[in-house]
Structure formats: C-alpha cells, structure tokens
N, C-alpha and C positions, 0 to 999 in steps of 0.2 A: 527478562521482558524489559522493554523500553518504554516510558511514557511520552506523550507529545512534549511535556514541559523539558524533559531532558533532551529530547531530539532538536528542540528550539535552541536550548542553551548550547548544545554541541555545535549547530550550525553557526551560532553566533559567534563562537570561539574561532571557528575556522575563518570566517568571513574577516575577522578583525585580527589576523595574524600580521604582526608587522605594524600595525597602524597606531599611531599615538595621538592623545589629544581629543578633547569631546568631539570636535567637528569631524575629524577623520574617521572616528569609529561609527559603525553603522549600530543604531538603537536596537535593543532587543525587542522592542515593541514592533518595529519595521520588520523584523525578521518572523515574529509572530504572525504578523498580518499577512506576509507572503505564504508561510506553510498553510495557515487557515484558508487562504484563498485558493491556493493549488487543491487543497483537500475537497474543498466545497465543489470546486469544478470537477473534480475526478467524480465525486458522488453524484453531481447532476448528469454528467455523461452516462454513468452506469444506471441512473433511474430513467432516462431517455431511451436506453437500450442500445447505446453506441459502445463498440469496443475499444479499449485503450491499449496502444502498443508503445512502449517506452524501451526504444532500443538499448541494449545493453543493462536492462534492468529486467524486463519481463512485459507481460501482457495480461489484461484482464478481459476475459471473453465471456459475453452473455450467452447462454444456452437455454434452451426449452427442455426441461425434463418431463417426459410423458407421465400422465396419470397411471395409477396402478390400483390394483385392488389390495386391501389390506383387512387386516382383522383388528377389531376394536375389541380390547379385552375386558374393559369396564362394562360394555353393554351386551358383550358376547355376540357380535354379529358382524358380518362383512359389510365394508364401507367402501367407496369408489374415491380415491384421492384424486384431485383435478390436476391438470397440467400447471407447472409453475416454472418460473424463471430463475435460473441460478447463475450465480458469477463464479468463474474459475480463474485463478491466476495460475499462469504458466511462467515459470522462472526462466530468465535467459541462460543460455549453455554456459557462458563464462562464469557466472556466479554460482549456477549448480555445481561446477567442478570444484569452486573454493568449499563450498558446504559439504560437499561429498569427502574432502580432503584430498582430491587428486592434484590440486595445486597448492601451494603455500602463498598465504598474502604477504606481500612485502610492503610494509608501511613506510612511508618516507617522513620523517621526522624533521622538522626545521628548527 
C-alpha cells in the first residue's frame, strides 16, 4: 500500500530529475498542492454524478444499484434496502495486462 505522502514524494523526485539549484527545483509543497487539487476535483466530479475517463489509466463510472429485500438478523425481520449510487473503477487494458503478468514492465532509469 502506498500513502499519499509517499506518492507526493515520488512525483516530486521524478519532476526534479536533472534539475539543480533551489530555483530550478519544484517545491514539494507545489507538488502536494497539485495532487490535492487533482484529487478534490475528481471527488467533486464523482459527487456531482459525472463519470471520469482517463485514457491509458482507467475510468470511474457512476451506477445506480437497485434496491433489494434483505433480512435484518438483529431484529429478525425483512427490510427493503433503497436504491443507491455506487462508483466502479474500470482499469485500462494496457495496465490490466501488466497487473495480470501478461506483459513485463520495462522501467527506464536515468
């Protein structure tokens, strides 16, 4: 599992490859602001019911799950669960092949 702080640090390192000096390097706070803003915008789009499609990465799709009848074990009675909205992530085909092991990742180190 990777936490947001680690993701920010990794992006910061990749952005600053080959840059020297205080003014040439991007600040860690700027990268954190960019990632936080990106995540907030994605969250707001999902709250508003919009689907998000990021070509080459995947898509977040909002679906309505129909209500159903269920059994409440604690009260020993049948209940009706209402319709609800769920978010589903569909991974891009090229990333899915890497995850399944059908392709090997070739990292380019500088």
